C-alpha positions as CSV (number, residue, x, y, z in Angstrom):
1,X,-236.5,-24.6,33.5
2,X,-235.4,-25.9,30.5
3,X,-238.7,-25.0,28.8
4,X,-238.3,-21.3,30.4
5,X,-235.1,-20.7,29.0
6,X,-235.8,-22.1,25.9
7,X,-239.3,-19.6,25.6
8,X,-237.2,-16.6,26.6
9,X,-234.6,-17.6,24.1
10,X,-237.5,-17.7,21.3
11,X,-238.3,-14.3,22.3
12,X,-234.9,-12.7,22.2
13,X,-234.9,-14.5,18.5
14,X,-238.0,-12.2,17.5
15,X,-235.9,-9.1,18.2
16,X,-236.3,-6.0,15.7
17,X,-239.3,-8.1,13.6
18,X,-241.6,-4.9,15.0
19,X,-242.0,-1.1,13.9
20,X,-242.3,1.8,15.9
21,X,-245.4,4.6,15.5
22,X,-245.7,8.1,16.8
23,X,-241.9,8.6,16.8
24,X,-239.5,10.6,15.6
25,X,-236.1,10.0,14.2
26,X,-232.6,10.5,16.4
27,X,-229.6,11.1,14.0
28,X,-226.0,11.6,14.5
29,X,-224.3,12.4,11.7
30,X,-220.9,12.4,13.5
31,X,-220.8,8.6,14.4
32,X,-223.0,8.2,11.2
33,X,-226.3,6.3,12.3
34,X,-230.1,7.0,13.3
35,X,-232.6,5.5,15.4
36,X,-236.4,6.0,15.4
37,X,-237.5,6.7,19.1
38,X,-241.1,7.2,20.4
39,X,-241.9,10.9,21.1
40,X,-242.8,9.8,24.4
41,X,-239.5,8.3,25.8
42,X,-236.8,10.3,27.6
43,X,-233.9,10.5,25.4
44,X,-230.1,11.4,26.5
45,X,-226.9,11.9,24.8
46,X,-223.8,12.0,26.6
47,X,-220.1,11.5,25.6
48,X,-218.4,9.1,27.8
49,X,-214.6,8.9,26.9
50,X,-214.4,8.7,23.5
51,X,-217.7,6.8,23.1
52,X,-220.9,8.4,21.9
53,X,-224.2,7.2,23.9
54,X,-227.8,7.7,23.3
55,X,-230.1,6.5,26.0
56,X,-233.9,5.9,25.6
57,X,-236.3,5.2,28.3
58,X,-239.8,4.1,27.7
59,X,-242.5,6.1,30.1
60,X,-243.2,3.2,32.4
61,X,-239.2,2.7,33.0
62,X,-239.8,-0.8,32.0
63,X,-237.6,-0.6,28.5
64,X,-234.4,1.2,28.3
65,X,-232.4,1.1,24.8
66,X,-228.9,2.3,24.4
67,X,-226.8,3.1,21.4
68,X,-223.0,3.3,22.0
69,X,-221.0,4.3,19.3
70,X,-217.0,4.7,19.0
71,X,-214.4,4.6,16.5
72,X,-213.3,1.2,15.1
73,X,-209.8,0.1,16.7
74,X,-207.7,-2.2,15.3
75,X,-208.7,-6.1,15.2
76,X,-212.2,-4.9,16.4
77,X,-215.2,-7.8,15.3
78,X,-218.3,-8.2,16.3
79,X,-217.4,-11.4,18.6
80,X,-214.4,-9.2,20.1
81,X,-217.3,-6.2,21.0
82,X,-219.5,-9.0,22.6
83,X,-216.4,-10.1,24.4
84,X,-215.5,-6.9,25.9
85,X,-219.5,-5.7,26.6
86,X,-220.1,-9.2,28.5
87,X,-216.8,-8.6,30.5
88,X,-217.2,-5.0,31.8
89,X,-221.2,-4.5,31.4
90,X,-222.6,-8.0,31.8
91,X,-220.6,-10.0,34.2
92,X,-222.3,-13.1,35.2
93,X,-225.0,-13.2,32.6
94,X,-226.1,-16.1,31.0
95,X,-225.8,-15.9,27.0
96,X,-229.0,-17.3,25.5
97,X,-228.3,-17.0,21.9
98,X,-225.5,-15.6,19.6
99,X,-225.7,-15.5,15.8
100,X,-225.3,-13.4,12.5
101,X,-227.5,-11.2,11.9
102,X,-228.3,-8.3,9.2
103,X,-229.8,-5.2,10.6
104,X,-231.2,-2.7,7.6
105,X,-228.1,-4.0,5.7
106,X,-225.8,-3.7,8.7
107,X,-224.1,-7.1,9.1
108,X,-223.0,-8.1,12.8
109,X,-224.2,-10.3,15.6
110,X,-227.0,-10.9,17.5
111,X,-226.9,-12.0,21.2
112,X,-229.6,-12.6,24.1
113,X,-228.7,-12.8,27.8
114,X,-230.7,-13.4,31.1
115,X,-229.1,-11.6,34.0
116,X,-229.8,-10.3,37.6
117,X,-229.0,-6.5,38.5
118,X,-229.8,-5.4,42.1
119,X,-231.8,-8.3,42.6
120,X,-234.1,-8.2,39.5
121,X,-234.0,-10.6,36.5
122,X,-233.8,-9.3,33.3
123,X,-233.3,-10.4,29.6
124,X,-230.9,-8.3,27.4
125,X,-231.0,-8.3,23.8
126,X,-228.0,-7.1,22.2
127,X,-226.4,-6.2,18.7
128,X,-223.0,-5.7,17.7
129,X,-221.6,-4.3,14.5
130,X,-218.5,-3.0,13.2
131,X,-217.8,-0.7,10.1
132,X,-214.5,0.6,8.8
133,X,-215.1,4.2,11.0
134,X,-217.1,3.1,13.9
135,X,-218.5,0.4,15.6
136,X,-221.5,-0.2,17.8
137,X,-223.2,-1.6,20.5
138,X,-227.3,-1.8,20.3
139,X,-228.8,-3.2,23.6
140,X,-232.4,-3.4,25.2
141,X,-233.0,-4.1,29.0
142,X,-236.5,-5.5,30.3
143,X,-237.2,-7.2,33.5
144,X,-238.3,-10.8,32.9
145,X,-241.5,-10.5,34.5
146,X,-243.0,-8.0,32.2
147,X,-240.8,-9.0,29.1
148,X,-243.8,-10.7,27.2
149,X,-245.7,-7.4,27.6
150,X,-242.8,-4.8,26.7
151,X,-240.3,-6.6,24.6
152,X,-242.3,-5.4,21.3
153,X,-241.7,-1.8,22.4
154,X,-238.0,-2.2,22.5
155,X,-237.6,-4.1,19.8
156,X,-239.3,-2.0,17.5
157,X,-236.7,0.9,18.3
158,X,-233.9,-1.5,17.8
159,X,-235.3,-2.3,14.3
160,X,-235.0,1.2,13.2
161,X,-231.3,2.0,13.6
162,X,-229.8,2.5,10.3
163,X,-226.4,3.7,9.0
164,X,-226.2,6.9,7.5
165,X,-223.1,8.7,5.8
166,X,-221.3,10.4,8.4
167,X,-220.5,14.2,8.6
168,X,-217.0,15.2,9.8
169,X,-216.9,18.2,11.9
170,X,-213.8,20.3,11.2
171,X,-211.6,20.5,14.5
172,X,-208.9,23.3,15.0
173,X,-206.6,22.3,17.9
174,X,-204.4,25.1,19.0
175,X,-200.9,24.1,19.7
176,X,-200.1,24.5,23.2
177,X,-196.4,25.5,24.0
178,X,-194.8,24.2,27.2
179,X,-195.5,26.4,30.5
180,X,-193.2,24.9,32.7
181,X,-191.4,26.6,35.8
182,X,-189.5,24.9,38.9
183,X,-191.0,25.8,41.9
184,X,-188.3,24.1,44.2
185,X,-184.7,23.3,43.6
186,X,-182.7,21.6,46.1
187,X,-178.9,20.2,46.3
188,X,-177.5,17.7,48.8
189,X,-175.5,14.4,49.6
190,X,-178.4,13.0,51.1
191,X,-182.0,12.1,49.9
192,X,-185.0,11.0,51.7
193,X,-186.6,7.3,50.9
194,X,-189.3,9.4,49.6
195,X,-187.1,11.4,47.1
196,X,-186.4,14.7,49.0
197,X,-183.9,17.1,50.4
198,X,-184.3,18.0,54.0
199,X,-180.9,19.6,54.4
200,X,-179.4,21.4,51.8
201,X,-175.7,21.7,51.1
202,X,-173.5,23.3,48.7
203,X,-170.2,22.5,49.3
204,X,-168.9,18.9,49.6
205,X,-165.9,16.7,50.2
206,X,-164.0,15.4,47.1
207,X,-164.9,11.6,49.2
208,X,-169.0,12.0,48.9
209,X,-170.1,8.9,47.3
210,X,-173.1,10.8,45.7
211,X,-174.3,14.5,45.2
212,X,-178.3,14.7,44.5
213,X,-180.8,16.9,43.0
214,X,-184.5,17.4,43.8
215,X,-186.9,19.8,41.9
216,X,-190.3,20.5,41.5
217,X,-192.3,21.9,38.5
218,X,-195.3,22.9,37.8
219,X,-197.3,23.3,34.2
220,X,-197.7,21.0,31.6
221,X,-194.9,19.7,29.4
222,X,-197.0,18.7,26.3
223,X,-194.4,15.8,25.7
224,X,-191.2,17.9,25.7
225,X,-188.1,17.2,26.4
226,X,-186.7,17.7,30.3
227,X,-182.6,17.3,30.3
228,X,-180.6,17.6,33.3
229,X,-177.1,18.5,32.5
230,X,-173.9,18.3,34.7
231,X,-170.7,20.6,34.6
232,X,-167.5,21.1,36.1
233,X,-165.4,24.4,35.8
234,X,-167.5,25.1,32.9
235,X,-167.3,22.1,31.1
236,X,-169.9,19.8,30.0
237,X,-169.5,16.6,31.7
238,X,-170.3,14.3,29.2
239,X,-172.2,10.7,30.3
240,X,-173.5,12.3,33.1
241,X,-176.9,13.8,31.3
242,X,-180.3,12.0,30.8
243,X,-183.2,13.1,28.7
244,X,-186.9,11.8,28.6
245,X,-190.2,12.9,27.7
246,X,-192.2,14.8,30.0
247,X,-195.7,13.3,31.3
248,X,-198.7,15.0,30.5
249,X,-199.2,16.3,34.4
250,X,-200.2,19.6,35.8
251,X,-197.0,19.3,38.0
252,X,-194.5,17.1,39.5
253,X,-191.1,16.3,40.3
254,X,-187.9,14.4,40.0
255,X,-184.7,13.6,41.3
256,X,-181.1,12.8,39.8
257,X,-177.6,12.2,41.2
258,X,-174.4,12.1,39.8
259,X,-172.2,9.7,41.2
260,X,-167.9,9.6,41.3
261,X,-167.7,6.6,43.8
262,X,-165.7,8.9,46.2
263,X,-163.4,10.4,43.5
264,X,-164.7,13.7,42.8
265,X,-162.3,16.3,41.6
266,X,-162.2,19.5,43.5
267,X,-163.5,22.4,41.9
268,X,-166.6,24.6,40.9
269,X,-169.4,22.5,39.8
270,X,-173.2,23.5,37.8
271,X,-176.0,21.4,37.8
272,X,-178.9,22.6,35.2
273,X,-182.7,21.8,35.0
274,X,-184.0,22.5,31.4
275,X,-186.3,21.9,28.9
276,X,-186.2,21.7,25.1
277,X,-183.0,24.0,25.4
278,X,-184.6,26.5,27.8
279,X,-182.9,26.7,31.2
280,X,-185.4,26.4,34.1
281,X,-182.8,26.3,36.8
282,X,-179.3,26.3,38.0
283,X,-177.4,25.5,41.1
284,X,-173.7,25.8,41.5
285,X,-171.7,23.8,44.3
286,X,-168.0,23.4,45.2
287,X,-166.3,20.3,45.9
288,X,-163.4,20.7,48.0
289,X,-160.1,18.7,48.6
290,X,-159.6,17.1,51.8
291,X,-156.2,18.5,53.0
292,X,-155.6,15.0,55.3
293,X,-155.8,12.6,52.0
294,X,-153.9,12.7,49.2
295,X,-156.5,13.0,46.1
296,X,-157.0,10.3,43.6
297,X,-159.4,9.5,40.9
298,X,-160.5,6.2,41.0
299,X,-161.4,4.0,38.1
300,X,-165.2,3.5,37.1
301,X,-166.7,-0.1,38.6
302,X,-168.5,-2.2,36.3
303,X,-171.9,-1.2,37.0
304,X,-174.7,-1.4,34.3
305,X,-175.9,2.2,35.7
306,X,-172.1,3.6,35.0
307,X,-170.3,5.3,31.9
308,X,-166.9,6.3,31.7
309,X,-165.5,9.2,30.0
310,X,-161.7,10.9,29.8
311,X,-162.1,14.5,31.1
312,X,-160.5,17.1,32.8
313,X,-157.7,16.9,30.7
314,X,-155.9,14.0,32.2
315,X,-155.6,11.3,29.1
316,X,-155.9,8.1,31.6
317,X,-158.2,9.8,34.2
318,X,-161.6,8.7,34.2
319,X,-165.1,8.9,36.3
320,X,-168.3,6.9,36.6
321,X,-171.5,8.6,36.9
322,X,-175.1,7.3,37.3
323,X,-177.8,8.4,34.8
324,X,-179.9,10.9,36.4
325,X,-183.3,8.8,37.1
326,X,-186.3,9.9,35.0
327,X,-189.0,12.0,37.1
328,X,-190.8,10.2,39.7
329,X,-194.1,9.9,40.7
330,X,-193.5,7.6,44.1
331,X,-195.0,10.1,46.3
332,X,-198.5,9.0,47.1
333,X,-200.9,11.1,44.9
334,X,-204.7,11.6,45.6
335,X,-207.0,11.5,42.8
336,X,-210.8,10.9,42.0
337,X,-212.6,9.2,39.7
338,X,-216.3,9.1,38.5
339,X,-219.1,10.7,36.4
340,X,-217.1,11.6,33.0
341,X,-213.7,10.9,34.3
342,X,-213.1,7.3,34.9
343,X,-210.1,6.8,32.7
344,X,-206.5,6.8,34.4
345,X,-203.2,6.3,33.0
346,X,-200.3,6.3,35.5
347,X,-198.1,8.2,33.6
348,X,-200.4,10.9,32.3
349,X,-202.9,11.1,34.6
350,X,-206.8,11.3,34.1
351,X,-207.4,10.5,29.9
352,X,-210.2,10.6,27.8
353,X,-209.7,7.4,26.0
354,X,-210.0,4.0,27.2
355,X,-207.3,2.5,24.7
356,X,-205.1,5.3,26.9
357,X,-205.9,4.1,30.1
358,X,-204.3,1.7,32.6
359,X,-207.1,1.9,35.0
360,X,-210.9,2.2,34.1
361,X,-213.8,2.9,36.8
362,X,-216.8,0.9,35.7
363,X,-220.2,2.5,36.2
364,X,-221.6,-0.9,37.7
365,X,-224.7,-1.2,39.4
366,X,-222.9,-3.2,42.1
367,X,-221.9,-2.9,46.0
368,X,-218.3,-2.3,45.1
369,X,-216.4,-0.2,43.0
370,X,-215.6,-2.2,39.6
371,X,-212.1,-1.5,38.5
372,X,-210.4,-2.4,34.9
373,X,-206.7,-3.2,34.4
374,X,-204.3,-5.8,35.1
375,X,-204.1,-5.9,38.8
376,X,-204.2,-8.2,41.9
377,X,-205.7,-8.2,45.3
378,X,-202.6,-8.0,48.1
379,X,-204.7,-8.3,51.5
380,X,-203.1,-5.5,53.0
381,X,-205.0,-2.1,54.1
382,X,-202.2,0.4,53.7
383,X,-199.8,1.1,50.8
384,X,-196.4,0.9,52.8
385,X,-197.5,-2.5,53.7
386,X,-196.7,-3.7,50.2
387,X,-193.0,-3.6,49.3
388,X,-192.9,-5.8,46.4
389,X,-194.8,-6.8,43.1
390,X,-196.9,-10.2,43.9
391,X,-195.8,-12.9,41.1
392,X,-199.0,-14.0,39.9
393,X,-202.7,-13.3,40.4
394,X,-203.4,-10.8,37.7
395,X,-206.7,-10.7,36.8
396,X,-205.9,-9.8,32.9
397,X,-203.1,-12.2,32.6
398,X,-203.4,-14.8,30.1
399,X,-206.5,-13.0,28.5
400,X,-207.3,-11.5,25.3
401,X,-209.2,-8.5,26.9
402,X,-208.7,-6.4,29.9
403,X,-210.8,-7.9,32.5
404,X,-212.7,-6.0,35.2
405,X,-213.8,-6.7,38.8
406,X,-215.1,-5.3,42.1
407,X,-212.5,-4.0,44.5
408,X,-213.5,-3.6,48.2
409,X,-212.5,-0.1,49.7
410,X,-209.4,-0.2,51.5
411,X,-207.4,-3.1,50.1
412,X,-204.0,-2.2,48.4
413,X,-204.0,-3.3,44.6
414,X,-200.9,-3.9,42.5
415,X,-201.2,-3.0,39.0
416,X,-198.7,-4.5,36.3
417,X,-198.4,-2.3,33.4
418,X,-197.1,-3.2,29.8
419,X,-193.7,-1.6,30.4
420,X,-193.3,-3.8,32.8
421,X,-193.6,-1.4,35.5
422,X,-196.2,-1.6,38.8
423,X,-198.1,0.8,40.4
424,X,-200.1,0.4,44.2
425,X,-203.5,1.6,44.4
426,X,-206.0,1.8,47.3
427,X,-209.7,3.1,47.2
428,X,-210.2,5.0,50.4
429,X,-213.3,6.5,49.4
430,X,-216.6,5.2,47.3
431,X,-219.6,7.4,46.9
432,X,-222.6,5.1,44.4
433,X,-225.5,7.1,43.0
434,X,-228.1,6.1,41.0
435,X,-230.4,8.0,38.2
436,X,-232.6,7.0,35.6
437,X,-231.2,3.3,35.7
438,X,-227.5,4.9,35.2
439,X,-225.2,3.8,38.1
440,X,-222.0,5.8,39.2
441,X,-219.0,5.3,41.9
442,X,-217.5,8.2,42.7
443,X,-214.1,7.1,44.0
444,X,-211.3,8.4,45.8
445,X,-207.9,6.5,45.2
446,X,-204.2,6.9,46.6
447,X,-201.6,5.8,44.1
448,X,-198.0,5.3,44.1
449,X,-196.4,4.8,40.6
450,X,-193.7,3.7,40.1
451,X,-194.4,1.3,43.1
452,X,-191.1,-0.7,43.1
């Protein structure tokens, strides 16, 4: 066994030492490289999120070569690229070689691997390089049983990889003005567990503990400022407003409340919802005095969510309000990932960048879908069965990279985000497909964020 592994290692060490004939250059001026590929090979160029990917397959389908290029991130090194590629693309692979290597003037790291994919044992040679602007992963895949016969073909192609001056394409990005409108705006003294109002009211006794508003909006705010303001007899109530940046969703909903701890002053009130000073909706309501009781304004209780202010012209009178809550996505949301849409951010929705994603659906050739992120299995099959975040077991905790693992369908995961919030995720459907040695999992997920 040791002699076979050593022989395979030697074969990997001979990579990039052969030449290719009857071929043409495939040039990518935007990402700054060229590679010479035989005319008879199939060629495919795709945009995988922020990655530019060139795939090449020989006519016998025994040699697969890929060049993956992407913008260099902070702290990128060839060693980091290898670590990420091994974790996400080569789970369980045996590393046979890893050393410094220079390919046509480009310094990097060469690595050789042996692994099994769908029952087939394959050999993989890879080259990792990092430049100021772009990083590159070159790799070839050949079945071990025909490795001696076909390795020279793959090596000859990889040997031609050469960096060239990149050409920056001018891009014009039109500024999008926010187009937001409210499609529902309701008020009451009670709110359901899923933050909805079923019975609307516009008159409340002074002893009412809380008055709530719930609003649904559609459009894309593009990071505009969303504001909820409260007024008494036309006078702005200080301390009751809340501002926050709108997420990059096409629609959503939010809720807010004003809490006087049962000490509202009788009179006319107004609540406004607006975006960047543009009023989207207004509700006027009335608070009336209970004639059987003497009206008193109670001092605010100590609460981290409460603020006090002198209002209504009474020097010693004060009130307490709860800060209106940020727009919530706590309702169950159903999304689909797969193909070119595999990155998801719990605040923004589907995104195009790996760096901007909290969840990544990997195109692995595996029985179950593979998700990258910082998550833990709960052993539960329904979202409402998980009521608190597990204290430990998250797959990326304590690691210098984002880990990826297979996930069975119909098991609830809890994702822990960097800002300390959590999301509940349940894969309810998985459709696997494979074309030209490329695999894809089209998955349907149910998501609750924030979860707790």
